[in-house]
C-alpha positions in Angstrom: 44.1 5.0 152.4 42.8 7.4 149.7 42.7 5.6 146.5 43.8 7.6 143.5 41.4 6.5 140.6 43.0 5.6 137.2 41.8 8.1 134.7 42.0 5.7 131.7 38.5 6.3 130.4 38.3 10.0 131.3 35.2 11.7 130.3 35.1 15.5 130.6 32.1 16.8 132.5 29.6 19.2 130.9 31.1 22.6 129.8 30.4 25.9 131.3 27.3 27.8 130.1 28.0 29.6 126.9 28.2 33.5 127.0 26.5 35.7 124.7 27.6 35.5 121.1 30.0 38.2 119.7 29.4 39.2 116.1 31.6 37.3 113.8 33.6 38.4 110.7 36.1 41.1 110.2 38.6 42.8 112.7 36.0 45.1 113.6 34.1 42.4 115.2 37.1 41.2 117.4 36.8 41.7 121.1 40.4 43.2 121.4 42.6 45.2 119.2 45.1 43.3 116.9 48.5 44.4 117.1 49.9 46.5 114.3 52.8 45.4 112.0 56.0 46.1 113.5 55.3 44.4 116.8 57.8 41.5 117.5 56.0 38.7 115.7 52.7 38.2 113.8 50.9 34.9 113.0 49.9 33.6 109.6 47.2 31.0 109.2 45.7 28.8 106.5 43.6 25.5 106.6 43.4 22.5 104.4 40.2 21.3 106.2 37.8 23.7 105.0 34.6 22.0 105.7 31.9 22.9 108.2 32.7 19.6 109.8 35.8 17.5 109.3 37.6 14.5 110.7 40.2 16.9 112.2 40.9 20.4 112.3 44.1 21.6 110.4 45.4 25.0 111.6 48.4 25.5 109.5 50.7 28.1 111.0 53.6 30.4 110.4 55.1 32.7 113.0 57.0 35.7 111.6 59.4 38.0 113.2 58.3 41.4 112.2 60.4 43.2 114.8 64.0 44.5 114.8 65.5 41.9 117.2 66.1 38.3 117.2 63.3 36.3 118.8 63.6 33.0 120.9 60.9 30.5 119.6 60.9 29.0 123.2 59.6 32.4 124.3 56.6 32.3 121.9 53.1 30.9 122.3 50.3 30.8 119.7 46.9 30.3 120.7 44.0 29.0 118.4 40.3 29.2 120.0 37.6 26.8 119.2 34.2 25.7 120.6 33.9 22.1 121.7 31.5 19.9 120.3 30.1 18.6 123.5 31.0 18.7 127.1 32.3 15.3 127.1 34.7 15.8 124.1 38.5 15.6 124.7 40.9 16.6 122.0 44.4 15.2 120.7 47.1 17.6 119.1 49.6 16.2 116.3 52.0 17.8 113.9 52.1 16.1 110.5 55.3 18.3 109.3 57.2 21.4 110.1 60.3 23.1 108.9 61.4 23.5 112.5 60.8 19.7 113.2 57.6 18.5 114.9 59.8 17.4 117.9 60.2 21.0 118.6 56.7 22.1 118.6 54.2 21.3 121.5 50.1 21.4 121.7 48.5 21.9 124.9 44.6 22.2 125.3 42.9 24.5 127.9 39.5 25.8 128.9 38.6 29.3 128.6 37.8 31.3 131.6 34.9 33.1 130.0 33.3 30.9 127.3 31.8 32.8 124.3 29.5 31.3 121.5 32.3 30.6 119.3 35.0 29.5 121.9 35.3 27.6 125.1 38.6 25.8 124.3 42.0 26.9 123.1 45.0 24.9 121.7 48.3 26.4 122.8 51.2 25.9 120.3 54.7 26.2 121.8 58.2 25.7 121.0 61.0 23.9 122.8 64.5 25.3 122.8 65.5 23.0 119.8 63.4 25.4 117.6 66.0 28.0 117.8 65.5 31.6 116.9 63.8 33.9 114.3 66.1 36.7 112.9 64.3 39.9 111.9 62.0 39.2 108.8 62.2 35.5 109.1 59.4 33.0 109.6 59.1 29.4 111.1 58.0 28.2 107.8 55.1 25.7 107.3 53.9 24.1 110.6 51.2 21.6 109.4 49.3 21.0 112.7 46.0 19.3 113.4 43.9 18.3 116.1 41.0 16.0 116.5 38.5 14.3 118.8 39.9 11.5 121.1 37.0 9.3 119.9 37.4 10.5 116.2 34.0 11.4 115.9 33.6 14.4 113.3 34.4 17.8 114.8 32.3 21.0 113.9 34.5 23.9 112.8 32.0 26.3 111.4 31.4 27.7 115.0 35.2 28.0 115.9 36.5 31.5 116.6 39.8 31.0 115.0 38.7 28.8 112.0 38.6 30.5 108.5 37.0 28.2 105.8 38.3 30.6 103.1 42.0 30.8 104.4 43.4 28.5 101.9 46.7 30.5 101.6 48.8 31.8 104.4 47.8 35.2 105.4 48.0 37.4 108.6 45.2 36.0 110.9 44.4 38.2 114.0 42.0 35.7 115.2 44.9 33.7 116.4 47.0 35.3 119.2 50.5 35.3 119.9 52.5 35.9 123.1 56.1 36.7 123.5 57.6 36.2 126.9 54.1 36.2 128.4 52.7 39.4 126.9 50.4 39.3 124.1 51.9 40.9 120.9 49.4 39.8 118.2 46.0 39.2 117.6 42.7 39.5 119.5 41.0 36.9 122.0 37.4 36.1 122.2 35.8 38.7 124.3 37.0 38.6 128.1 39.7 36.0 127.2 43.0 38.1 127.1 45.6 35.1 127.1 48.2 37.0 129.1 48.7 34.9 132.2 50.1 35.6 134.7 49.9 39.5 135.0 53.0 41.2 133.7 53.5 43.1 136.9 52.2 40.9 139.9 53.0 41.9 143.3 55.8 40.0 144.7 55.6 40.4 148.5 54.1 37.4 150.2 50.9 37.9 152.3 52.1 38.8 155.8 49.6 36.3 157.5 47.6 33.2 156.6 47.4 29.9 157.7 50.4 27.9 155.9 52.1 24.6 155.6 55.7 24.6 154.4 58.1 21.7 154.3 61.6 21.6 152.9 61.9 17.8 153.3 64.8 18.2 155.6 64.9 14.7 157.0 67.4 11.8 157.5 65.4 8.7 156.3 61.8 7.6 155.8 62.0 6.3 159.3 62.9 9.7 161.0 60.3 10.2 163.5 60.0 14.0 162.7 58.1 13.2 159.3 55.2 11.6 161.5 55.4 14.2 164.0 55.1 16.8 161.2 51.8 15.2 159.9 53.3 12.9 157.1 52.6 9.4 156.2 55.2 7.2 154.2 52.8 4.6 152.7 53.4 1.0 153.5 49.8 -0.5 153.2 48.5 -2.2 150.1 46.1 -1.3 147.5 45.7 1.0 144.5 46.6 2.6 142.3 49.1 0.9 140.2 49.9 -2.9 139.5 47.7 -5.3 141.6 49.9 -7.0 143.9 52.7 -4.2 144.1 54.3 -3.1 147.1 54.4 0.4 148.6 58.0 0.7 150.2 58.8 3.2 152.8 62.4 2.5 152.4 62.4 3.8 148.9 61.7 7.1 150.0 65.1 8.9 150.9 66.5 12.4 151.5 69.4 14.0 150.3 71.0 17.5 149.8 71.1 18.9 146.1 72.2 22.4 145.2 72.1 23.6 148.9 68.5 22.4 149.5 67.4 19.2 151.1 65.2 17.0 148.5 62.9 14.0 149.0 63.4 11.4 146.4 60.6 8.7 145.6 62.0 5.7 143.8 59.8 3.2 142.1 61.3 -0.2 140.8 60.1 -3.4 139.1 61.5 -6.5 137.3 58.3 -6.8 135.2 56.4 -8.7 137.8 53.9 -7.7 140.5 55.9 -9.2 143.2 59.1 -7.2 142.2 57.2 -3.8 141.7 57.9 -1.4 144.5 56.1 1.8 144.5 56.3 5.0 146.7 53.9 7.5 148.3 54.0 10.3 150.9 51.0 12.0 151.9 49.7 14.1 154.9 47.6 12.2 157.6 45.0 14.9 158.1 42.5 15.9 155.6 42.6 19.6 156.2 43.4 21.4 153.1 40.8 23.0 150.8 40.6 26.4 149.1 44.1 28.5 148.9 47.5 27.9 147.2 49.3 24.7 146.7 52.7 24.8 145.3 55.7 22.2 145.0 59.0 22.0 143.2 59.3 18.7 141.5 61.7 17.0 139.3 60.2 14.6 136.7 62.2 12.0 135.0 62.0 10.4 131.4 64.7 7.8 131.8 65.2 5.3 134.5 68.2 5.5 136.9 69.2 1.9 135.7 67.8 -0.6 133.5 65.6 -0.5 130.4 63.2 2.3 129.8 59.6 2.1 128.7 57.4 1.5 131.8 54.0 3.1 132.1 54.9 5.3 135.0 52.9 8.1 136.7 54.8 10.9 138.7 52.5 13.1 140.7 51.5 16.0 143.0 48.0 16.0 144.1 45.4 16.7 146.6 42.6 14.3 147.3 39.9 13.2 149.8 37.9 9.7 150.0 35.3 8.8 147.8 32.5 7.8 150.3 30.2 6.2 147.7 30.1 5.7 143.9 29.5 9.1 142.3 29.4 10.9 145.7 29.1 14.6 145.2 31.4 15.6 147.9 34.6 14.0 146.4 37.4 16.2 145.5 40.7 15.6 143.7 43.3 18.0 141.9 46.3 16.5 140.1 49.4 17.1 138.4 50.2 13.6 136.8 53.4 13.2 134.5 53.4 10.0 132.4 57.0 9.9 130.8 56.3 7.0 128.6 52.7 7.4 128.0 50.0 5.1 129.0 46.0 5.2 129.4 46.1 5.1 125.4 48.8 7.9 124.9 52.0 6.6 122.9 54.4 9.0 124.6 55.0 11.6 127.3 52.2 13.7 128.5 51.4 15.9 131.5 47.8 16.1 132.9 46.2 18.4 135.2 42.8 17.2 136.4 39.9 18.4 138.5 37.6 15.8 139.7 34.0 16.2 140.7 33.3 12.4 141.4 33.6 8.9 139.8 32.2 5.5 139.9 34.8 2.7 140.1 32.7 -0.2 138.7 31.4 0.2 136.0 33.8 3.0 135.4 32.3 6.5 135.1 34.2 9.9 135.6 33.1 13.4 136.0 36.4 15.7 135.7 37.9 18.5 133.7 41.5 18.0 132.4 44.2 19.9 130.4 47.3 18.1 128.9 50.6 19.0 127.6 52.1 16.4 125.1 55.9 17.0 125.4 58.8 16.1 127.8 58.6 17.7 131.2 61.8 16.0 132.4 63.8 18.2 135.0 62.8 20.6 137.8 59.3 22.4 137.6 57.5 24.7 139.8 53.8 23.4 140.0 51.3 25.7 141.4 47.5 24.9 142.0 45.2 27.8 143.3 41.6 27.3 144.3 39.3 30.0 145.3 35.4 30.2 145.1 35.2 30.5 141.4 38.0 28.6 139.6 40.8 26.2 139.8 43.8 27.2 138.0 47.2 25.2 137.4 50.7 26.9 136.6 53.8 25.4 135.4 57.0 27.4 135.9 55.1 30.5 136.2 52.8 30.2 133.2 49.1 29.3 133.3 48.6 25.8 132.3 45.0 25.3 132.8 41.9 26.9 134.2 39.0 24.7 135.3 35.4 25.5 136.2 33.6 26.3 139.4 31.5 23.0 139.1 34.8 21.3 140.2 35.3 23.2 143.4 36.1 21.0 146.6 33.3 20.3 148.9 35.5 18.9 151.7 39.0 19.1 152.9 41.6 16.9 151.3 45.2 15.5 152.0 48.4 16.6 150.1 50.1 13.6 148.2 53.1 12.8 146.1 53.4 9.3 144.5 55.2 7.4 141.8 53.4 4.3 140.5 53.1 2.0 137.5 49.8 1.9 135.3 50.7 -1.6 134.2 53.6 -3.9 133.1 52.8 -3.6 129.4 55.0 -0.8 128.7 58.4 -2.6 129.2 57.8 -6.6 129.4 61.3 -7.5 130.2 62.5 -9.0 133.5 65.6 -6.7 133.9 65.5 -4.8 137.2 64.8 -0.9 136.6 64.1 2.0 138.8 62.7 5.6 138.3 63.1 8.6 140.5 60.8 11.5 141.2 62.2 14.2 143.4 60.5 16.8 145.5 62.3 20.0 146.7 59.4 21.6 149.0 55.8 21.7 149.5 53.7 25.1 150.4 50.1 25.4 151.2 48.5 28.9 152.1 45.0 28.6 153.3 42.2 30.7 151.6 44.7 32.9 149.9 45.5 32.8 146.0 49.2 33.8 145.6 50.8 34.5 142.1 53.9 32.6 141.2 56.1 35.4 142.3 54.5 35.6 145.7 55.1 31.8 146.2 58.7 32.4 145.3 59.1 35.3 147.6 57.5 33.3 150.4 59.8 30.2 149.8 62.8 32.6 149.8 61.6 33.9 153.1 61.4 30.6 154.8 64.7 29.6 153.6 66.4 33.0 154.6 65.2 32.6 158.0 66.2 29.0 158.3 62.7 27.6 158.5 62.5 23.9 157.3 59.1 23.2 158.4 56.0 25.1 159.6 52.2 24.1 159.9 49.8 26.6 161.1 46.7 25.2 159.1 43.9 24.5 161.2 42.0 21.0 160.8 38.6 21.0 159.0 
C-alpha cells in the first residue's frame, strides 16, 4: 500500500529561476495596460507597514464599483503580487478588520507561471456570498489585510511588485489587479502573468480520442465484485496515514443515488481512541497514470454526520506512487487535501493542493510546492488537475487555484486515490462517537491530454448521455 506522507512540516522547494527584471515605478513601466475609470471595479490600496522589511505585509484594500450595474462581490478576485524571500518560505493570510466582515473575505496564495524580479508569488483576495453586493459608486470600505511568513521571520517588501512604501492613504493602485467573473478589469500584472484563467472562450468539445478512465461509481456495495474487476481496491490493510492503530474499513465505503447520479460515500468515524477509529480509502490497483487530466466531483463536509465536531480530519483526492527510498528522486504525488477543522498547525478550515518531488520520513524532510485556501470548502466541488511537460495546474470549480513548477513533474506512473482519515485525536478529545462523510460523484482521467474545465464537463456529459458508467482504456506503464 502506498503511504500518504503527512505534510506537517512542509518546506517549499526552491523557487523557479527569476526572469529578467522589469523597470519599476509608474504606470508606464507596467507590463500590461491598467483599465481606465468607468470599468466595473477599481482597486484602492494603502499600507501601514511601510518599511523595506517588516514582520508582516499589510495590503489594506478597498474595491470600488465604478461601473453602472450592481456587482456581486463573490465574483470579484483581487490579486496582490510579491517576491518570496526564499524558496523555502511559506505564507499565511489574515484579516484584522473589514467593513464587510473578515469571515466574508478569503486569502489564497499561489505561484506565478512566469516569475519576474519583483514577483514569483501572489495573494488572491476573494469574497464569500456573505459579502453581498456593491451598488454603482459604492466601495467595500476598509479591508485591513495582512500576510506573514509561516516561520515569522521578517519579510522583505522593497522588491515586491504590488508594494508601495509611500501609499499611506487610499488611492487607485494599478499594481494590484482585479477580476470580475474571471475577466481582468483592473490593473496590470507582472510581465507574462495575466491572471485571467481559465481562458474566457475555451473550446468545449471534448477530444475525440485519447486513452481514458471514467467511473461513475455505480456499485451496490464495497463488496461488489465489479469494483475489483474495474481496477479498484477498497482498502482494508493497516498502516498510515492517520492515527496509529486505526482501522481501514471497507464496510464504511457505500454507494447511493443522489440527484440522479450514483455517488460513492467514504465514512470515517471515531470515539476518541485508536481502536474505535475507522478510516476509509479507495484507490486504483494499478500504477499507470502520469501526464494528462485528472478530474473528480467531490463533496467535502465541515460537520460530522453525528456526534461532536472538531476532529482533525483530512478529506482527499490525489495521485501517488511509492517512495522506493528516502529522498528518492522518482517519487511523485499530487494532492487535493481539505482539513475542515484545521490541523498541521492550522487553526481552522484550509484546502491544500500540493505537488511533491520527494521526502524523507525520518528525520522528516520534504521537497514540495503547495497552494492553500483558508476558507470553508463544504459542499460539492469540481476538482481538476492537469499535468503536461511544463507545469502542474490545479482548478477548483473551473477557476485556476494553483500553478506548480516543472521541477515537480512526475517521473513514474501513479495510482488514483480517495481517502478520509484523522491526523490525530487532539482536535476533539471526547469519547462520544462521531462520523464524517466525503462523497465522490465521478472520476475522469484522460492520458497525455490537458483538458479545460469546459472540456471535462462536456466529456462527463457525453458519458452520461450515452449511459456509460465505466470505461478504462488507459494502458499500463
